[in-house]
N, C-alpha and C positions, 0 to 999 in steps of 0.2 A: 456367419462372419458379418460383423457390422462394418460398413465402409463409411468412415467419417471424414468430412472435410473440416479442417480446424484452422482458424486464422491465428497464426503465431507471429504476426507482424510486430507485436509489442516486445518480442524477444530481441529485436534488432537494436533497441535502445538500452542504456543502462537500466537495470531493473528497479522499478519502484514497486509499490504494493500490487498493482494490477499485473505487472510483468512477472512477479514471483508466483502469483496465482496461475497465470498462463503457463509458466514453465513447469510447475509442479503438476498441473493437470495434464499437460501434454506428455510429460514423462510417465505418469500413471497410465494414461490411455495407451501409449505406445508399448507398454510392458504387458498388456493383456493379449493373450493368445487368440482370442476370438474377435479382436478388433483390428481392422486395417485402417490406419490413419494417414492422411496426406496433410502436411503442414504447409500453409501458405505464408510466404515471407515478403509480402509487398509486391514483388515482381516475379518471383520464382517459387516453385514448389519443391518439397523435399520430404523424404520419409524420416529424416533424422530430426531430433529436437536440438536446437542450437543451445549451447551452454555458455556462450560469450557474446556480448553485443558487437556490433560492427565497430572496427577501429575508428576512433575519433568521433563517435556518435554523441558522446556527452557534450561536446562543444558545438558540433555541426547542427544537430537537430534544433536546439534553441535558437541558433543564429538564423536558420532558414525560416523558422516560424515568425521571427521578429522582423526579418528583412525582405523576404520574398512575398510580394503581393499575392493573395489568393492561394497561398501555399497549401492550405488544407484542401481546398476544392481541387487543385491540380493533383495532389497526391491521391485523393479519393478517385478521381477519374482514371488514373493509371491503375490503381488497385482493382477497380471495378472491371476494367478491360481484361487484365491478366487473370483475375479470379474466374471470370466467366468463361474465358477460353478453355481453361482446364476442366471446369465442372460441366461444360457442355460436351466435352470429349469422353469423359469418364463418368461412370454411374456411381453416385454416392447415395447412401441411405439417408444421411442426415448431415446437416451443416451446423457446427457450433461456433458462434461468435462470442468469444470470452471477454470482449472489450466493448460492450454496449451496442455499437452501431453495426448491423450486419451488412454485408455486401449482397448483391443480387443472387438469389438462388431459387430454383424452381421447386424445391422439395421441402420436407420438414426442416424447420430452423429452430434451434435453441439459442437464446441470447442470455448473457449474464449482465445484469445491471448492478453496478457497484455502488452507486449513490445518485442523488439528484442535486448535487452541489451547485451545478450551473444555474439551477432554478432557485434554490434557496439562497445562494450567495453569488449572484452573477458578477459582482464586483471583484470577486476573488479569482476570476478567470480572464484570459485574454478575450477581447470582444469577438474575434474571429471564431474562437472555440464555442462561445455562447451562441453565435449565429448558426454555426453548423449543427450544434446539438438541438437547437430549437427547430431547425429545418428537418433534420433526419430522424429525430428520436421517436416522435409519436407515430409516424408511419412504420417504424421498426417494431414498435410494440404491437401494432395491429397485424404485422406479418408473422410474428413469432408464434411457433407452435407451443412453446413453453418458455417461461421466463425464470431464470435462476437468480437469486439474490444472495449476497454475502451474509445477510442477517435478517432477523425478523423485522428490525427497524426499517430496512429498505423495502421490504414487502409492504409494510404499513404506508410508507411514503408513496409507493406506486398506487395503492388503493385510494389514498387520500387525494393525491394530486391529479391522477389520470383516470380514476374510477375503474381500474383493471379488476376483472373478476378474480377473486382470491384463488379460485381453482386453477388458474393459469400461472400461478406463481409458486415457486418452490424454494424456500431458503436452504442453502447448503453452506454451512459454516466453513471457514478456511482452517488451515492447519499451521503447524510450526515445524521448521526444519530441525533435524537431529543435531545440526551444528550448534544450535542454541541450547546450552546446558550450563549448569553451575561450574565455575572454574575457581581454583584457589589463586592466591597471589603468585605462587610459583608458576602456575600454568599460564597466567597472563603476563608475566614479567617481561618476556622477550618482546612481545608486541607493544605493550604499554611503554616500555623504556624507549623504544624507537620513536615513539610519538611524544615523549616528554611527559608521560602521565604516570600516576601511581595508583595502584589498586585501591579502590574504595576511597579515593581522594579527589573525586570530581563528580559533578552532576552532568547528565547527558541528555541532549535533545536530538532525536533522529527524525529526518524527514526532508523532503525537498524544500528548499528555501523559497516559500511563496506565501501570499497573504493568508490562505486558508489554514495553514499550520499554526498561525497565531504566535509566531516567535517574538513578535514585538512585545506582547504581554509577558512572555517569559523573561525577556531582557529587563523590562520595567520591574518585574517582581524580583529578579536577581539583584538589581541595584538597591533594593530595599534591605538586603541582607547586610549585617555588620561587615565593615571592610575586612576584618580578620577572617571571616568565613569565606568571603569572595576570593581572598588570596589562597586560603587553604583548600577550598573546594571550587575550582574554576568551573565555568559552564562550557562544556564541550559540544560543538555542533557538528553533526554528521549528515551529509546530504548534498546533492548537487544543486546548483543554482537554478531556480525556476523563473517564473514570470513576475515582473513588477517588484523588484527588490531593491531599487535604488535607495529608498528611504530606510529600509532595514539595514542596508550596508552602511549608511551614514550613521545610524545608531550604534552599529557594531564597532566602527573604526576605533573610537577611544578605548573601548573595553578590550579589544584585541591588542591595542598598543600597550595597555597596562598589564597584559597577561592574565586578565580575569576571564576572558572568553577565548577559547581555542576553536578555530575552524579547520576541520579535517577534510572537508569536501566529501566526495563519494568514495566509499570504501568497498573493496571486494567482500563477499559474504563471510569468508573465514576471518578476515580482519575485523569486520563489524561484530561478529559473534564474540570475539575476545574483548573488544572495547565495551560492548554492552555488559558482559559478565563482570568486568572490572569496575563498573560504575556504582556509586553509592545509591543512586536512584535515577529513573528515567523521568524526564519532564516532558509531557505531551499534552499541551493545552489547546488542541485543535478545536476549531469552532464547528466542524462538521466532518463526520467520517461514516462510511458505509460499513466499515469493519474496524480497521486499525491494527495493522500487523505489528508495528514496533512495540506497543504495550504487551502483546502476546509473546513476542520474542524475548522481551525483558523478563516477563513472568517465568518463561521456560528456563531462563538463566538464574532464577532465584533472586531477581533484582526488583525491588518494589517500584511501583509507578505512581506518579502524580499526574492525573489526567483531568480533562474537563468532564463535566457530568451530563453531557448532551449526546444526542444522536445514538450511534451504535455502541459507543465506548463502554457504558455500564454493562451492556450485554456480554462484552468480552471480559472486562476486568472484574466484574462482580464486586465482592467485598474485599478484594486483595490489594487495593491501593487507596490512595487519598484522592478524593474528587473535589473539584472546585468549579464554580461557574466560569465560563471562558472569558468573562470580563472582570473577574475578581482579582485584581492585582495583589491586594493585601492578603487575601486568602491563599493565593499561590505562593507568595513569599513565606507565609507562616508554615505552609506544608513543606517547603524546601528546608526551612530552618529546623523543623521538627525531625525530619529524616536524617539530616546530617548530625544532629546533636543527641538523638535518642536511639542508640543502637538496639535497645530492646524492642522498641516499636518497629524499627526497620526489620529486625529478624523475624518478628511475628508475621508481618505482612509478606515477607519473602517466602516463608514456609507455606502460607496459604496460596500465594501466587504460583509456586512450583507445583503444588497439588492440582490446582485448577487448570493449569496449562496442559496437563496430561489429557484433558478431555478433548483437545483440539488436535486432530491429526490429519495429514494430507491423505493418508490411506482411506480414511473415512470420507473425506471430501471427494476423492476420485470414485469410490464405490457409489456414493449417493448420486454423483453426476452420471455415471454409466447407467444406474437404475433409472434416472430421469430420461436418458436416451431411449431406453427400452419402453418406458411408459409412453413416450411420444409415438414411437413406431407401432406399438400395439394398438393405439387409438386412431392411427391414420387410416 
């Protein structure tokens, strides 16, 4: 029996990419008969995997980060204390930190590093987050018994930036939920009608509204489309508000007023799956990703993607989408216009995307992660 301490604090907030990874991994670990997992939720421990965020977390957590001085340091101090109290009373074989920065633990530690975006693009993060990552990350690398990454790209980043021995890094690709699958117009009608949308009559962008997702480029490219196309295929934005978006909101305001951009905010997973399945294409021009779940989720829905050609995204999308440089406004606009006007191109990409998405499963991710645990313990 493996006794695992697992930090599940990210499940308290509305789930973004890291949160979905943590949830799927926690569910998979808890279902194994030969694993006993305790899940840490910031101040308390539980044997159960939480399926819903704390009520009000979508608004409260960003407010605290913006308005409470030293909120990160305070939160980490509390977590360190409560985590240590439990792990000193109960014996664990291994601790897994699925969100980069581990808490104090005296035994074998596995950490998952999702990206190095705060180093490559510090301007795309709140200064307090950058300071915290710069303070805690390198010591965390030295403490880790094994480092998991979401992609080969992130493994290469760790080697290039920190000189980590490749033997200490194991890429484990993420998976896609069964919720994400192709749906007909009949199957999406109820959800889309409630949102004022029509099946395959809108472009879609999914992700937290923050600088790294590069939505400002998507808006500029969208504005280059002929007015008739902007009216016929509005750009729909799905995701909660993140950091430093005042300028983006200023750019959005006239487009929203004209009905050419629709903001849906954060959607529950079931609703999101229907909205993705009904889109004519996903627009995802992120400047940096360690994996990129939204493109994979669109692929699993048989929806072609328009993505940037940098970081880990080509590793996920392969030849199933249209790729442009993350600063190429004209190229992004041309890709949008091609997919809304050329159904034969769209259909060809959709079929390739659907086939490729089948290679990415959470079951494989869980199995590879548990194998990594056993590797660490066998070498300790």
